[in-house]
C-alpha positions in Angstrom: 33.8 10.6 49.6 33.3 11.0 45.6 35.1 14.6 44.4 33.7 16.9 42.1 36.4 16.7 40.1 36.4 12.8 39.6 35.3 11.8 36.1 32.6 9.2 36.0 33.6 6.4 34.8 32.8 2.8 33.1 33.3 -0.4 35.5 35.2 -1.8 33.3 37.5 1.1 33.4 38.0 1.2 37.0 39.3 -2.4 37.1 42.7 -3.4 37.9 45.5 -5.3 39.4 47.8 -4.4 42.0 51.0 -6.6 42.9 51.4 -7.6 46.2 53.9 -5.0 48.1 52.1 -2.1 45.7 50.2 0.9 46.5 48.0 3.2 44.7 49.5 6.8 43.7 48.2 9.2 46.1 48.4 13.4 46.0 51.0 12.9 49.3 53.7 10.2 49.7 52.4 8.0 52.8 54.8 6.3 55.2 55.7 2.6 54.5 53.0 1.4 57.3 50.3 2.9 55.3 49.6 1.6 51.6 46.7 2.4 49.8 45.0 -0.2 47.8 42.0 1.1 46.3 40.7 5.0 46.6 37.2 6.5 47.0 37.2 7.8 43.4 38.1 4.4 42.0 35.1 2.0 43.9 32.9 5.4 42.8 32.7 6.6 46.8 31.7 3.3 47.8 34.9 2.2 49.9 38.4 2.8 50.9 41.1 0.1 51.3 44.0 0.4 52.6 46.9 -2.1 54.7 47.9 0.2 57.7 50.8 -0.6 60.8 49.7 0.4 64.3 52.8 2.3 65.2 50.9 4.4 68.0 48.1 4.0 69.7 45.2 5.8 68.3 42.6 7.2 71.0 39.2 7.3 71.4 37.2 8.8 68.4 34.4 8.5 66.1 33.4 8.4 62.3 30.2 9.9 61.9 29.2 8.5 58.4 31.7 6.1 57.6 31.8 2.2 59.2 35.0 1.1 59.6 36.0 -2.4 58.8 39.7 -3.8 60.2 40.8 -7.5 58.9 44.2 -8.4 61.4 47.1 -9.3 58.8 50.0 -10.1 61.9 50.5 -8.7 65.5 47.2 -8.0 67.8 45.8 -5.2 68.5 43.1 -3.8 71.4 39.5 -2.3 70.4 38.0 -0.7 72.7 34.6 -0.3 72.2 31.3 0.7 74.5 33.1 0.2 77.9 34.8 -4.0 76.4 37.8 -4.2 75.2 38.6 -6.5 72.5 42.4 -8.8 71.4 42.3 -9.2 68.2 44.8 -11.6 66.1 45.8 -12.7 62.9 42.7 -13.3 61.2 40.1 -11.5 63.4 38.2 -8.8 61.9 35.5 -5.7 63.3 33.3 -3.9 61.9 33.4 -0.7 63.9 29.7 1.2 63.3 29.6 4.5 62.2 28.4 6.9 65.2 30.1 4.8 67.7 33.3 6.1 70.0 36.5 3.3 69.6 40.3 3.7 70.4 42.7 1.1 68.8 46.0 0.4 70.3 48.9 -2.1 69.3 49.5 -5.3 71.6 52.8 -6.6 70.0 56.1 -6.3 68.3 56.2 -5.5 65.7 53.2 -3.6 65.7 50.0 -5.1 64.4 49.3 -4.6 60.3 46.0 -4.9 59.5 43.5 -4.2 55.9 41.4 -1.4 56.6 38.0 -1.1 54.6 36.1 2.3 55.6 32.3 2.4 53.6 31.8 5.2 51.9 35.1 5.8 50.9 37.6 8.7 51.5 39.7 7.5 54.6 42.7 8.2 52.2 42.4 11.4 52.2 42.1 11.7 55.6 45.3 9.9 55.6 46.9 12.4 52.9 45.5 15.7 54.6 47.4 14.6 58.4 50.6 13.0 57.0 50.9 16.3 54.5 50.3 18.0 57.8 53.4 16.9 59.0 54.4 16.7 62.9 51.9 19.3 63.4 49.2 16.4 64.4 51.6 15.3 67.3 52.4 17.2 70.5 54.8 15.5 73.3 55.1 12.2 71.6 50.9 11.8 71.4 48.3 13.0 68.7 47.6 16.4 69.3 43.3 15.6 69.3 42.7 19.8 68.7 44.6 19.5 65.4 43.3 15.9 64.4 40.0 17.7 64.4 40.5 20.0 62.1 42.0 17.7 59.5 38.9 15.3 60.7 36.5 17.5 60.5 35.6 17.5 56.5 35.8 13.6 57.2 32.8 13.5 59.8 35.6 12.1 61.8 36.0 13.3 65.7 38.7 12.8 68.1 38.0 12.7 71.8 39.8 13.3 74.4 
């Protein structure tokens, strides 16, 4: 999702090398389990790339406009989609197409880590908004679906409960 305020750029101006363990700067600081590797405004809105750690289970939700690709770096996770559960281990990957509800569960200790690519981009802005909202997105130790849906609406995200 390209913002109107993003300056157009030439391809060579968008080139960068990100050292191991580094993250792209953002609007708000993200916790250690979230590292933005490429922002939508750096890819002309085409994609967002994050390294994420699955510290809490993600309830059923749907991305109405973005495909989500996960490549498992470490640990194990389960993906529920269309009535089936798939266990993913390091080196495995999955494409979660837009419009198809899915849920993610951690299945290991330490928690699973993955490279997440979303297309079109903008996922990092949703994550920043979610962490900027702070603890109000949680209720009794679980994600507050109503609050998450308020935040996610502008990104085409809908949590189901």
